[in-house]
C-alpha positions in Angstrom: 13.5 -6.3 21.9 11.7 -4.6 18.9 10.3 -6.9 16.2 8.8 -6.1 12.8 6.2 -8.2 11.0 6.7 -8.5 7.3 3.6 -9.4 5.2 3.8 -10.3 1.5 0.9 -11.1 -0.7 1.5 -12.9 -4.0 -1.2 -13.9 -6.5 -0.5 -16.8 -8.9 -2.4 -19.0 -11.2 -4.0 -21.9 -9.2 -2.1 -24.5 -11.2 1.3 -23.0 -10.2 0.5 -22.4 -6.5 2.1 -25.6 -5.1 5.3 -25.0 -7.0 5.4 -21.3 -5.8 4.8 -22.3 -2.2 7.6 -24.9 -2.4 10.0 -22.3 -3.7 8.9 -19.8 -1.1 9.5 -22.3 1.6 12.9 -23.0 0.3 13.7 -19.3 0.2 12.5 -19.0 3.8 14.8 -21.9 4.8 17.7 -20.0 3.2 16.8 -16.8 5.1 16.5 -18.8 8.3 20.1 -19.9 7.9 21.4 -16.3 8.1 18.6 -14.5 10.0 16.5 -15.1 13.1 12.9 -15.7 12.0 10.0 -16.3 14.4 6.8 -18.0 13.4 5.2 -17.3 10.1 3.8 -19.6 7.5 2.4 -19.6 4.0 -1.4 -19.4 3.6 -3.1 -20.1 0.3 -6.6 -19.1 -0.5 -8.4 -19.9 -3.8 -10.5 -17.2 -5.4 -11.8 -16.4 -8.8 -11.0 -13.2 -10.5 -14.1 -11.7 -12.0 -12.5 -9.7 -14.8 -9.9 -9.9 -17.5 -6.5 -10.9 -16.3 -4.3 -7.8 -16.1 -0.6 -7.8 -16.8 1.8 -7.4 -13.9 4.3 -4.7 -13.6 7.0 -7.2 -14.6 4.9 -8.2 -17.7 4.7 -4.5 -18.7 8.4 -4.0 -18.2 9.2 -7.1 -20.3 6.8 -5.9 -23.1 8.3 -2.4 -23.0 11.8 -4.0 -23.4 10.6 -6.0 -26.3 9.1 -2.9 -27.9 12.3 -1.0 -27.4 14.4 -3.9 -28.7 12.2 -4.1 -31.8 12.4 -0.4 -32.4 16.2 -0.5 -32.1 16.4 -3.4 -34.6 14.2 -1.5 -37.0 16.3 1.7 -36.6 19.5 -0.3 -37.0 18.2 -1.9 -40.2 17.2 1.5 -41.5 20.6 2.9 -40.7 22.3 0.0 -42.5 20.2 0.6 -45.6 20.9 4.3 -45.5 24.6 3.7 -45.0 24.8 1.3 -47.9 23.0 3.9 -50.1 25.5 6.5 -49.2 28.5 4.2 -49.8 
């Protein structure tokens, strides 16, 4: 039988690590109900990041969405003013 090993690395703030591990374990339990899982486990390693904290891809996406939403609100307000001026 052919198997594949799936490795996932997640980096979180140390204060949130226990909660994240608990949620990951719950997710694995849910997967185990519908899939055959062998072995595995969650390993945590503490380390200190030497530089400035960078934003994740998700944070960049959220920020971009907020920027677009802000631009749309500004454009809508401008169109409302222009429409009122024409009427």
